[in-house]
C-alpha positions in Angstrom: 33.2 43.7 -204.4 35.3 41.7 -202.0 38.2 43.5 -200.5 41.2 41.5 -199.5 44.3 42.7 -197.6 47.6 40.9 -196.8 46.4 40.4 -193.3 43.0 38.7 -194.3 43.0 35.1 -193.1 41.4 32.8 -195.8 40.3 29.1 -195.2 39.6 27.1 -198.3 37.5 24.0 -198.1 39.2 21.4 -200.3 36.1 19.2 -201.0 33.2 20.7 -203.0 30.1 21.7 -201.0 26.3 21.2 -201.6 25.1 25.0 -202.0 21.5 24.1 -201.4 22.2 24.9 -197.8 22.7 28.4 -196.8 24.6 30.2 -194.0 23.5 27.9 -191.2 24.8 24.9 -193.0 28.2 26.5 -193.9 28.5 27.7 -190.1 27.8 24.2 -189.0 30.5 22.9 -191.4 33.0 25.3 -190.2 32.3 24.3 -186.5 31.9 20.6 -186.8 34.0 19.5 -189.6 36.8 22.1 -189.7 37.0 22.7 -186.0 37.1 26.5 -186.7 35.3 29.4 -185.2 33.2 30.8 -187.9 32.9 34.1 -186.0 36.6 34.7 -186.0 36.4 37.2 -188.9 38.3 34.9 -191.2 37.0 34.2 -194.7 35.8 30.6 -195.2 35.6 29.8 -198.8 33.7 27.0 -200.5 33.2 25.6 -204.1 30.4 23.6 -205.6 30.9 20.2 -207.3 30.9 21.5 -210.9 33.5 24.1 -210.0 31.3 27.0 -211.4 30.5 28.7 -208.1 32.3 29.9 -205.1 30.9 31.1 -201.7 32.5 33.1 -199.1 31.3 33.1 -195.5 32.5 35.7 -193.0 31.2 37.2 -189.8 31.3 40.8 -188.8 30.4 42.3 -185.6 26.6 42.0 -186.0 26.2 39.0 -188.2 27.2 36.7 -190.9 27.5 37.5 -194.5 27.6 35.1 -197.5 29.0 36.1 -200.9 28.6 34.1 -204.0 30.3 34.4 -207.4 28.7 32.2 -210.1 30.6 31.8 -213.6 28.4 32.2 -216.6 31.0 30.5 -218.6 33.9 28.1 -217.8 35.1 26.4 -214.5 37.5 27.5 -211.7 40.9 25.7 -212.5 43.1 27.0 -209.7 41.2 25.5 -206.8 43.6 23.5 -204.6 42.9 19.8 -204.2 44.7 18.6 -201.2 43.0 15.2 -200.5 44.3 14.7 -197.0 43.4 18.1 -195.7 39.7 19.0 -195.0 40.4 22.8 -195.1 43.5 24.7 -195.5 44.8 28.3 -194.8 45.8 30.5 -197.7 46.9 34.0 -198.3 44.4 36.6 -199.6 46.4 36.8 -202.8 45.8 33.1 -203.6 42.2 33.7 -203.3 42.3 36.7 -205.6 44.2 34.5 -208.2 41.4 31.8 -208.0 38.6 34.3 -208.5 40.3 36.1 -211.3 42.4 33.1 -212.6 42.2 31.1 -215.9 39.1 29.3 -216.6 38.7 25.8 -218.0 37.6 25.7 -221.6 36.9 22.2 -223.0 37.6 21.4 -226.5 35.6 18.6 -228.2 36.2 17.1 -231.5 33.2 17.3 -233.8 34.5 15.9 -237.0 37.9 15.6 -238.8 38.1 19.3 -239.5 35.9 21.0 -237.1 36.2 21.5 -233.4 33.7 23.1 -230.9 34.9 24.9 -227.8 32.3 24.4 -225.2 31.8 26.9 -222.4 29.0 25.6 -220.3 26.0 25.7 -222.5 27.3 27.8 -225.3 29.0 26.1 -228.3 31.4 27.9 -230.6 32.6 26.2 -233.7 36.3 26.7 -235.0 36.9 25.7 -238.5 
C-alpha cells in the first residue's frame, strides 16, 4: 500500500521508461535527465511504454525503495502527456487518480453483429 498525503511531492516522468533497468537506472535518470535529487524524499513515478505498469521510486533515511503496480487487464489512461516537459510536479491526489482511475478497454469489431472487448490477453464476446 502506498500512502500519500497532501504534502507528498510527486514527480511524474512524461515519457515511458524501459523497466528492464532497476533502482540504479531510475536514480541515474532522476539525476541526469531530470536534474532532481532522488534522495529528496519525493516520489518519482514512471510508466512503461505499453502503459500497463507504473513504478514509484523514493528514498527514505537508509535507502531507496521501488514500488511496482502492474495491471492484469487494461491500460492507464490518465497519465499526463506533456511533450515539452521531461518531468512535471503533481499533487499526490493526481497520482491517486492515475492509480485508481479508469482503464482503457479497446473494442474491436469481429463481424457485423458481434463485438469483442479486449482486455490485454482476454477476449470477451458481446452479442
